[in-house]
GUVO-61378 format. One record per residue (C-alpha): residue number from 0; x, y, z. Coordinates in steps of 0.5 Angstrom, whole numbers, plus 500, padded with zeros to 3 digits. Example, Ala and Ser with C-alpha at 12.3 -4.5 7.8 and 13.67 -1.06 7.14 Angstrom:
+-----+------+-------+-----+
:   k : east : north :  up :
+-----+------+-------+-----+
:   0 :  525 :   491 : 516 :
:   1 :  527 :   498 : 514 :
+-----+------+-------+-----+
//
This chain:
+-----+------+-------+-----+
:   k : east : north :  up :
+-----+------+-------+-----+
:   0 :  404 :   462 : 642 :
:   1 :  401 :   465 : 636 :
:   2 :  394 :   463 : 636 :
:   3 :  393 :   462 : 644 :
:   4 :  391 :   456 : 648 :
:   5 :  383 :   457 : 648 :
:   6 :  383 :   457 : 640 :
:   7 :  388 :   451 : 640 :
:   8 :  384 :   447 : 645 :
:   9 :  378 :   448 : 642 :
:  10 :  380 :   444 : 636 :
:  11 :  386 :   440 : 638 :
:  12 :  385 :   434 : 633 :
:  13 :  386 :   440 : 627 :
:  14 :  391 :   443 : 631 :
:  15 :  395 :   437 : 631 :
:  16 :  393 :   435 : 624 :
:  17 :  396 :   442 : 621 :
:  18 :  403 :   440 : 625 :
:  19 :  403 :   433 : 622 :
:  20 :  401 :   436 : 615 :
:  21 :  407 :   441 : 615 :
:  22 :  411 :   436 : 619 :
:  23 :  413 :   441 : 624 :
:  24 :  417 :   446 : 619 :
:  25 :  418 :   452 : 623 :
:  26 :  416 :   457 : 617 :
:  27 :  410 :   454 : 615 :
:  28 :  407 :   453 : 622 :
:  29 :  408 :   460 : 623 :
:  30 :  405 :   462 : 617 :
:  31 :  399 :   458 : 618 :
:  32 :  399 :   461 : 625 :
:  33 :  399 :   468 : 623 :
:  34 :  394 :   467 : 617 :
:  35 :  389 :   464 : 622 :
:  36 :  390 :   469 : 627 :
:  37 :  388 :   475 : 622 :
:  38 :  382 :   471 : 621 :
:  39 :  379 :   469 : 628 :
:  40 :  373 :   466 : 625 :
:  41 :  376 :   461 : 621 :
:  42 :  376 :   454 : 623 :
:  43 :  382 :   450 : 624 :
:  44 :  379 :   444 : 620 :
:  45 :  378 :   449 : 614 :
:  46 :  385 :   450 : 614 :
:  47 :  387 :   442 : 615 :
:  48 :  382 :   441 : 608 :
:  49 :  386 :   446 : 605 :
:  50 :  393 :   443 : 607 :
:  51 :  391 :   436 : 605 :
:  52 :  391 :   438 : 597 :
:  53 :  398 :   437 : 596 :
:  54 :  398 :   441 : 589 :
:  55 :  395 :   447 : 592 :
:  56 :  398 :   448 : 600 :
:  57 :  405 :   451 : 598 :
:  58 :  400 :   457 : 595 :
:  59 :  397 :   457 : 602 :
:  60 :  403 :   458 : 606 :
:  61 :  404 :   465 : 604 :
:  62 :  403 :   471 : 608 :
:  63 :  406 :   478 : 606 :
:  64 :  413 :   478 : 604 :
:  65 :  414 :   471 : 607 :
:  66 :  413 :   465 : 603 :
:  67 :  415 :   457 : 604 :
:  68 :  415 :   457 : 596 :
:  69 :  420 :   463 : 596 :
:  70 :  424 :   460 : 601 :
:  71 :  425 :   453 : 598 :
:  72 :  426 :   456 : 591 :
:  73 :  433 :   460 : 594 :
:  74 :  436 :   453 : 596 :
:  75 :  433 :   450 : 589 :
:  76 :  437 :   455 : 585 :
:  77 :  443 :   454 : 588 :
:  78 :  443 :   447 : 586 :
:  79 :  447 :   445 : 579 :
:  80 :  443 :   441 : 574 :
:  81 :  444 :   434 : 577 :
:  82 :  442 :   436 : 584 :
:  83 :  436 :   439 : 581 :
:  84 :  434 :   433 : 577 :
:  85 :  435 :   429 : 584 :
:  86 :  431 :   433 : 588 :
:  87 :  426 :   433 : 583 :
:  88 :  425 :   426 : 583 :
:  89 :  425 :   425 : 590 :
:  90 :  418 :   429 : 590 :
:  91 :  415 :   422 : 587 :
:  92 :  415 :   420 : 594 :
:  93 :  411 :   425 : 597 :
:  94 :  415 :   425 : 603 :
:  95 :  415 :   418 : 604 :
:  96 :  421 :   414 : 606 :
:  97 :  425 :   411 : 600 :
:  98 :  432 :   407 : 599 :
:  99 :  438 :   409 : 594 :
: 100 :  437 :   403 : 590 :
: 101 :  430 :   404 : 588 :
: 102 :  431 :   412 : 587 :
: 103 :  437 :   410 : 583 :
: 104 :  433 :   405 : 578 :
: 105 :  428 :   411 : 577 :
: 106 :  434 :   416 : 576 :
: 107 :  437 :   411 : 571 :
: 108 :  444 :   412 : 575 :
: 109 :  448 :   407 : 579 :
: 110 :  447 :   407 : 587 :
: 111 :  454 :   410 : 588 :
: 112 :  452 :   416 : 584 :
: 113 :  445 :   417 : 586 :
: 114 :  447 :   416 : 594 :
: 115 :  453 :   422 : 592 :
: 116 :  447 :   426 : 590 :
: 117 :  443 :   425 : 595 :
: 118 :  449 :   426 : 600 :
: 119 :  449 :   433 : 597 :
: 120 :  442 :   434 : 598 :
: 121 :  442 :   432 : 605 :
: 122 :  448 :   437 : 607 :
: 123 :  444 :   442 : 604 :
: 124 :  438 :   440 : 609 :
: 125 :  434 :   439 : 602 :
: 126 :  433 :   431 : 604 :
: 127 :  434 :   428 : 611 :
: 128 :  437 :   421 : 613 :
: 129 :  432 :   416 : 615 :
: 130 :  434 :   410 : 619 :
: 131 :  441 :   407 : 617 :
: 132 :  439 :   406 : 610 :
: 133 :  434 :   410 : 608 :
: 134 :  432 :   417 : 606 :
: 135 :  426 :   422 : 606 :
: 136 :  424 :   429 : 603 :
: 137 :  420 :   434 : 607 :
: 138 :  413 :   433 : 605 :
: 139 :  413 :   441 : 603 :
: 140 :  419 :   440 : 599 :
: 141 :  416 :   434 : 596 :
: 142 :  411 :   439 : 593 :
: 143 :  416 :   444 : 591 :
: 144 :  420 :   438 : 587 :
: 145 :  414 :   436 : 584 :
: 146 :  412 :   443 : 581 :
: 147 :  419 :   443 : 578 :
: 148 :  417 :   436 : 575 :
: 149 :  411 :   439 : 572 :
: 150 :  414 :   445 : 570 :
: 151 :  419 :   441 : 565 :
: 152 :  413 :   437 : 563 :
: 153 :  417 :   431 : 566 :
: 154 :  411 :   428 : 571 :
: 155 :  408 :   423 : 566 :
: 156 :  415 :   420 : 564 :
: 157 :  418 :   420 : 571 :
: 158 :  412 :   417 : 574 :
: 159 :  412 :   411 : 569 :
: 160 :  419 :   410 : 571 :
: 161 :  417 :   410 : 578 :
: 162 :  412 :   404 : 576 :
: 163 :  417 :   400 : 572 :
: 164 :  422 :   400 : 578 :
: 165 :  417 :   398 : 583 :
: 166 :  414 :   393 : 579 :
: 167 :  421 :   390 : 578 :
: 168 :  422 :   390 : 585 :
: 169 :  416 :   387 : 587 :
: 170 :  417 :   381 : 582 :
: 171 :  424 :   380 : 584 :
: 172 :  422 :   380 : 592 :
: 173 :  415 :   377 : 591 :
: 174 :  416 :   372 : 596 :
: 175 :  421 :   376 : 600 :
: 176 :  417 :   379 : 606 :
: 177 :  422 :   382 : 609 :
: 178 :  425 :   386 : 603 :
: 179 :  417 :   388 : 602 :
: 180 :  416 :   391 : 609 :
: 181 :  419 :   398 : 608 :
: 182 :  417 :   399 : 601 :
: 183 :  409 :   397 : 602 :
: 184 :  407 :   405 : 601 :
: 185 :  411 :   406 : 595 :
: 186 :  409 :   400 : 592 :
: 187 :  402 :   402 : 593 :
: 188 :  404 :   409 : 590 :
: 189 :  407 :   406 : 584 :
: 190 :  401 :   402 : 583 :
: 191 :  397 :   408 : 583 :
: 192 :  401 :   412 : 579 :
: 193 :  401 :   406 : 573 :
: 194 :  393 :   406 : 574 :
: 195 :  393 :   414 : 574 :
: 196 :  397 :   414 : 567 :
: 197 :  393 :   408 : 564 :
: 198 :  399 :   403 : 564 :
: 199 :  394 :   398 : 564 :
: 200 :  398 :   392 : 564 :
: 201 :  403 :   394 : 569 :
: 202 :  397 :   395 : 574 :
: 203 :  395 :   388 : 572 :
: 204 :  403 :   385 : 573 :
: 205 :  403 :   389 : 580 :
: 206 :  397 :   385 : 582 :
: 207 :  400 :   378 : 580 :
: 208 :  407 :   380 : 583 :
: 209 :  404 :   382 : 590 :
: 210 :  398 :   377 : 591 :
: 211 :  401 :   372 : 595 :
: 212 :  404 :   377 : 599 :
: 213 :  398 :   381 : 600 :
: 214 :  394 :   375 : 603 :
: 215 :  400 :   372 : 607 :
: 216 :  402 :   379 : 611 :
: 217 :  394 :   380 : 612 :
: 218 :  394 :   387 : 608 :
: 219 :  387 :   386 : 605 :
: 220 :  386 :   393 : 605 :
: 221 :  391 :   394 : 600 :
: 222 :  389 :   388 : 596 :
: 223 :  382 :   391 : 595 :
: 224 :  385 :   397 : 593 :
: 225 :  389 :   394 : 588 :
: 226 :  384 :   389 : 585 :
: 227 :  380 :   395 : 584 :
: 228 :  385 :   398 : 580 :
: 229 :  386 :   392 : 576 :
: 230 :  378 :   392 : 575 :
: 231 :  379 :   398 : 571 :
: 232 :  385 :   396 : 567 :
: 233 :  382 :   389 : 565 :
: 234 :  376 :   393 : 563 :
: 235 :  380 :   398 : 559 :
: 236 :  384 :   392 : 555 :
: 237 :  379 :   389 : 555 :
: 238 :  381 :   382 : 558 :
: 239 :  375 :   378 : 561 :
: 240 :  379 :   372 : 563 :
: 241 :  383 :   377 : 568 :
: 242 :  377 :   380 : 570 :
: 243 :  374 :   374 : 572 :
: 244 :  380 :   372 : 576 :
: 245 :  381 :   379 : 579 :
: 246 :  373 :   378 : 581 :
: 247 :  375 :   372 : 585 :
: 248 :  381 :   375 : 588 :
: 249 :  378 :   381 : 590 :
: 250 :  372 :   377 : 593 :
: 251 :  377 :   373 : 597 :
: 252 :  380 :   380 : 600 :
: 253 :  373 :   382 : 602 :
: 254 :  371 :   375 : 605 :
: 255 :  378 :   376 : 610 :
: 256 :  375 :   383 : 612 :
: 257 :  368 :   380 : 613 :
: 258 :  365 :   385 : 608 :
: 259 :  360 :   379 : 605 :
: 260 :  356 :   384 : 601 :
: 261 :  361 :   386 : 597 :
: 262 :  364 :   379 : 597 :
: 263 :  358 :   376 : 594 :
: 264 :  357 :   382 : 589 :
: 265 :  364 :   381 : 586 :
: 266 :  364 :   373 : 586 :
: 267 :  358 :   373 : 583 :
: 268 :  360 :   377 : 577 :
: 269 :  366 :   373 : 576 :
: 270 :  361 :   367 : 576 :
: 271 :  357 :   370 : 571 :
: 272 :  364 :   370 : 566 :
: 273 :  366 :   363 : 568 :
: 274 :  359 :   360 : 566 :
: 275 :  359 :   364 : 560 :
: 276 :  366 :   362 : 558 :
: 277 :  364 :   355 : 560 :
: 278 :  370 :   354 : 565 :
: 279 :  368 :   349 : 569 :
: 280 :  374 :   350 : 574 :
: 281 :  373 :   357 : 575 :
: 282 :  365 :   356 : 576 :
: 283 :  368 :   351 : 582 :
: 284 :  372 :   356 : 585 :
: 285 :  367 :   361 : 585 :
: 286 :  362 :   356 : 588 :
: 287 :  367 :   355 : 593 :
: 288 :  368 :   363 : 595 :
: 289 :  360 :   363 : 595 :
: 290 :  360 :   357 : 600 :
: 291 :  365 :   360 : 604 :
: 292 :  361 :   367 : 605 :
: 293 :  355 :   363 : 606 :
: 294 :  358 :   359 : 612 :
: 295 :  361 :   365 : 615 :
: 296 :  354 :   368 : 615 :
: 297 :  352 :   361 : 618 :
: 298 :  347 :   360 : 612 :
: 299 :  349 :   352 : 612 :
: 300 :  344 :   350 : 607 :
: 301 :  346 :   355 : 602 :
: 302 :  353 :   353 : 603 :
: 303 :  352 :   346 : 602 :
: 304 :  348 :   347 : 596 :
: 305 :  354 :   351 : 593 :
: 306 :  359 :   346 : 596 :
: 307 :  355 :   340 : 592 :
: 308 :  355 :   343 : 585 :
: 309 :  363 :   345 : 586 :
: 310 :  364 :   337 : 588 :
: 311 :  360 :   335 : 582 :
: 312 :  365 :   339 : 578 :
: 313 :  371 :   337 : 581 :
: 314 :  370 :   330 : 581 :
: 315 :  368 :   330 : 574 :
: 316 :  375 :   333 : 573 :
: 317 :  379 :   328 : 577 :
: 318 :  381 :   334 : 581 :
: 319 :  383 :   331 : 588 :
: 320 :  387 :   336 : 591 :
: 321 :  381 :   341 : 589 :
: 322 :  376 :   336 : 593 :
: 323 :  380 :   337 : 599 :
: 324 :  378 :   344 : 600 :
: 325 :  371 :   342 : 599 :
: 326 :  372 :   336 : 604 :
: 327 :  375 :   342 : 609 :
: 328 :  369 :   346 : 608 :
: 329 :  364 :   341 : 609 :
: 330 :  367 :   339 : 616 :
: 331 :  367 :   346 : 618 :
: 332 :  359 :   346 : 617 :
: 333 :  358 :   339 : 621 :
: 334 :  363 :   342 : 626 :
: 335 :  358 :   349 : 627 :
: 336 :  352 :   344 : 627 :
: 337 :  355 :   340 : 633 :
: 338 :  356 :   334 : 628 :
: 339 :  363 :   332 : 631 :
: 340 :  364 :   325 : 628 :
: 341 :  362 :   327 : 621 :
: 342 :  366 :   334 : 622 :
: 343 :  372 :   329 : 624 :
: 344 :  371 :   324 : 619 :
: 345 :  371 :   330 : 613 :
: 346 :  377 :   334 : 616 :
: 347 :  381 :   327 : 617 :
: 348 :  380 :   326 : 609 :
: 349 :  382 :   333 : 607 :
: 350 :  388 :   333 : 611 :
: 351 :  390 :   326 : 608 :
: 352 :  389 :   329 : 601 :
: 353 :  393 :   335 : 603 :
: 354 :  399 :   332 : 606 :
: 355 :  399 :   327 : 599 :
: 356 :  399 :   334 : 595 :
: 357 :  404 :   338 : 600 :
: 358 :  398 :   343 : 600 :
: 359 :  402 :   346 : 606 :
: 360 :  397 :   353 : 606 :
: 361 :  391 :   349 : 606 :
: 362 :  393 :   344 : 611 :
: 363 :  393 :   350 : 616 :
: 364 :  386 :   351 : 617 :
: 365 :  385 :   343 : 617 :
: 366 :  389 :   342 : 623 :
: 367 :  386 :   348 : 626 :
: 368 :  379 :   345 : 625 :
: 369 :  382 :   338 : 628 :
: 370 :  384 :   341 : 634 :
: 371 :  378 :   345 : 635 :
: 372 :  374 :   338 : 634 :
: 373 :  379 :   335 : 639 :
: 374 :  377 :   340 : 644 :
: 375 :  370 :   338 : 644 :
: 376 :  372 :   331 : 645 :
: 377 :  376 :   334 : 651 :
: 378 :  383 :   331 : 648 :
: 379 :  387 :   337 : 650 :
: 380 :  394 :   334 : 648 :
: 381 :  391 :   332 : 641 :
: 382 :  389 :   339 : 640 :
: 383 :  395 :   342 : 642 :
: 384 :  399 :   337 : 638 :
: 385 :  395 :   339 : 632 :
: 386 :  395 :   347 : 634 :
: 387 :  403 :   346 : 634 :
: 388 :  403 :   343 : 627 :
: 389 :  399 :   349 : 625 :
: 390 :  403 :   354 : 628 :
: 391 :  409 :   352 : 625 :
: 392 :  407 :   352 : 618 :
: 393 :  404 :   359 : 619 :
: 394 :  411 :   361 : 621 :
: 395 :  414 :   358 : 616 :
: 396 :  410 :   361 : 611 :
: 397 :  410 :   367 : 614 :
: 398 :  402 :   367 : 614 :
: 399 :  400 :   373 : 619 :
: 400 :  392 :   371 : 618 :
: 401 :  393 :   364 : 619 :
: 402 :  398 :   365 : 625 :
: 403 :  392 :   370 : 628 :
: 404 :  387 :   364 : 627 :
: 405 :  391 :   359 : 630 :
: 406 :  393 :   363 : 636 :
: 407 :  385 :   364 : 637 :
: 408 :  385 :   356 : 638 :
: 409 :  391 :   356 : 642 :
: 410 :  387 :   361 : 647 :
: 411 :  381 :   357 : 647 :
: 412 :  385 :   350 : 649 :
: 413 :  389 :   354 : 655 :
: 414 :  383 :   357 : 657 :
: 415 :  379 :   350 : 658 :
: 416 :  386 :   347 : 661 :
: 417 :  385 :   353 : 666 :
: 418 :  392 :   356 : 664 :
: 419 :  389 :   363 : 664 :
: 420 :  395 :   367 : 664 :
: 421 :  398 :   363 : 657 :
: 422 :  391 :   364 : 655 :
: 423 :  391 :   371 : 656 :
: 424 :  397 :   372 : 652 :
: 425 :  395 :   368 : 646 :
: 426 :  389 :   372 : 646 :
: 427 :  392 :   379 : 647 :
: 428 :  397 :   377 : 642 :
: 429 :  392 :   375 : 637 :
: 430 :  387 :   380 : 638 :
: 431 :  393 :   385 : 636 :
: 432 :  394 :   382 : 630 :
: 433 :  387 :   381 : 628 :
: 434 :  386 :   389 : 629 :
: 435 :  392 :   390 : 625 :
: 436 :  390 :   386 : 619 :
: 437 :  383 :   388 : 620 :
: 438 :  380 :   381 : 621 :
: 439 :  374 :   383 : 625 :
: 440 :  371 :   376 : 625 :
: 441 :  377 :   374 : 629 :
: 442 :  377 :   381 : 633 :
: 443 :  370 :   379 : 635 :
: 444 :  372 :   371 : 637 :
: 445 :  378 :   373 : 641 :
: 446 :  374 :   378 : 645 :
: 447 :  369 :   373 : 646 :
: 448 :  374 :   368 : 649 :
: 449 :  377 :   373 : 653 :
: 450 :  371 :   375 : 656 :
: 451 :  369 :   367 : 657 :
: 452 :  376 :   367 : 661 :
: 453 :  375 :   373 : 665 :
: 454 :  368 :   370 : 667 :
: 455 :  372 :   364 : 669 :
: 456 :  377 :   367 : 674 :
: 457 :  372 :   371 : 675 :
: 458 :  374 :   379 : 673 :
: 459 :  367 :   381 : 671 :
: 460 :  369 :   388 : 669 :
: 461 :  374 :   386 : 664 :
: 462 :  369 :   380 : 662 :
: 463 :  364 :   386 : 661 :
: 464 :  369 :   390 : 657 :
: 465 :  371 :   385 : 652 :
: 466 :  364 :   382 : 652 :
: 467 :  361 :   389 : 650 :
: 468 :  366 :   390 : 644 :
: 469 :  365 :   383 : 641 :
: 470 :  357 :   384 : 641 :
: 471 :  358 :   390 : 637 :
: 472 :  362 :   386 : 632 :
: 473 :  358 :   380 : 632 :
: 474 :  352 :   384 : 630 :
: 475 :  356 :   388 : 625 :
: 476 :  358 :   382 : 622 :
: 477 :  351 :   379 : 622 :
: 478 :  354 :   373 : 626 :
: 479 :  348 :   370 : 630 :
: 480 :  352 :   364 : 632 :
: 481 :  357 :   367 : 636 :
: 482 :  352 :   373 : 638 :
: 483 :  348 :   368 : 642 :
: 484 :  354 :   366 : 646 :
: 485 :  356 :   373 : 647 :
: 486 :  349 :   374 : 649 :
: 487 :  349 :   369 : 654 :
: 488 :  355 :   372 : 657 :
: 489 :  352 :   378 : 658 :
: 490 :  346 :   375 : 662 :
: 491 :  351 :   372 : 666 :
: 492 :  354 :   379 : 668 :
: 493 :  347 :   382 : 669 :
: 494 :  345 :   377 : 674 :
: 495 :  352 :   378 : 678 :
: 496 :  350 :   385 : 678 :
: 497 :  343 :   383 : 681 :
: 498 :  339 :   385 : 675 :
: 499 :  336 :   378 : 674 :
: 500 :  330 :   380 : 670 :
: 501 :  334 :   384 : 665 :
: 502 :  339 :   377 : 665 :
: 503 :  333 :   373 : 663 :
: 504 :  331 :   378 : 657 :
: 505 :  338 :   377 : 654 :
: 506 :  338 :   370 : 655 :
: 507 :  331 :   369 : 651 :
: 508 :  334 :   374 : 646 :
: 509 :  340 :   369 : 646 :
: 510 :  335 :   363 : 645 :
: 511 :  332 :   366 : 639 :
: 512 :  339 :   367 : 636 :
: 513 :  341 :   360 : 637 :
: 514 :  334 :   357 : 635 :
: 515 :  335 :   361 : 628 :
: 516 :  342 :   358 : 627 :
: 517 :  340 :   351 : 629 :
: 518 :  345 :   352 : 634 :
: 519 :  344 :   346 : 639 :
: 520 :  350 :   347 : 644 :
: 521 :  348 :   355 : 645 :
: 522 :  340 :   353 : 646 :
: 523 :  342 :   348 : 651 :
: 524 :  347 :   353 : 655 :
: 525 :  341 :   358 : 655 :
: 526 :  336 :   353 : 657 :
: 527 :  341 :   351 : 663 :
: 528 :  341 :   359 : 665 :
: 529 :  334 :   360 : 664 :
: 530 :  332 :   354 : 669 :
: 531 :  337 :   355 : 674 :
+-----+------+-------+-----+
//
């Protein structure tokens, strides 16, 4: 109403962002509106950038004799000392949801006393209840609260208490994913606070406590950020052993999100430290990571080279459990090369060792690979059996990444058995999970499987939508192995639409991709299309 519809409609995203950043506080929204009205040539996007600066935005929210800061100050000044202290501490959360238990840890009070003070602030609209057990402070109030901490010179001390409180929580609940779920943003903010205030050992301890949860819950973007902070911490201490381990974990997080260039760089950095330290076990671990990168990029000779050296080291060390991982990787290579018998033999050997050592997490991908091999052999019941075992283990371990991968195989099994509705359900569920976790390779694979299914039904419109999306992803991932399949589908769709010559050109491109990766199955499929 203040700016008028034409100006708002010209920049709708910026208008929405302004309201979101101000969390729809009426006085703040009105002040921004009036300031923009008095400056007709100013873009809304310019204001958005100013409002993103948490240290300056209260200064921006002033016009004439009206100011958000002054409005907050009136309410703040009515509080007693204890109320002011609690109000200021809430500012550490920057408007995020928090629990009274963890706020109590930061305040060094018991939960009852803390909640009493929070209740008083809620009654004055200086905080609000969030769900049944949590609380929240308006983001602009949080800006004002942190100003009060800064005025008292307490910012560094209380951020240190925030980091310590959340580190203790992370260590106590590192395998309790339900407890961690509502606190992820606060945990990362606390780890960042430790980094910002140069609490280097605390940063390292955070990563140690959260490593398994990051991977089990598919929080790879947060993991990558955490390992970047650990990298800084290890350099400052300095500690090469921590740096080496961190490089490997960082690389693993990059691999999970198909960022292979970055993964290769950090793993090679770790490998360099391992070789200098003559740490053979660490060298073998690095080689396994590099083999996986090469395998995902369909560079099978390079993958074999790394695996051969890793196997030699682990055999010398008598590390049978470690050899099982190598056998699984070799089985994957043989599977990709369509050498089914070798793939099955190596997978079975790997599973046998993993079962003896109770390596449940490693058993999941091996069971899944055996299911895929059973599919090639058209042993659908056996494939279902392996997949159900993998599914149960994924759910028991609450491993979202493995769950997504297992849903992919189940989608394929049901598609081949012509259970299209169930295949679609598995495919959509897995696709949503992969998108949420940033697993681009599995996003692409689910899209490809759904495209195949829609071609079979047939529903060419949906087949086209899914296939185009997976072509883009496979191209970005440099996955020419699967890109060849997607191009074959594209040719089928073009031919259906009467574009025969375009279809032929796309199939020729698919053949070039298949030949470059030694993909015999795809080569055969293309030849069948070209000669039909």
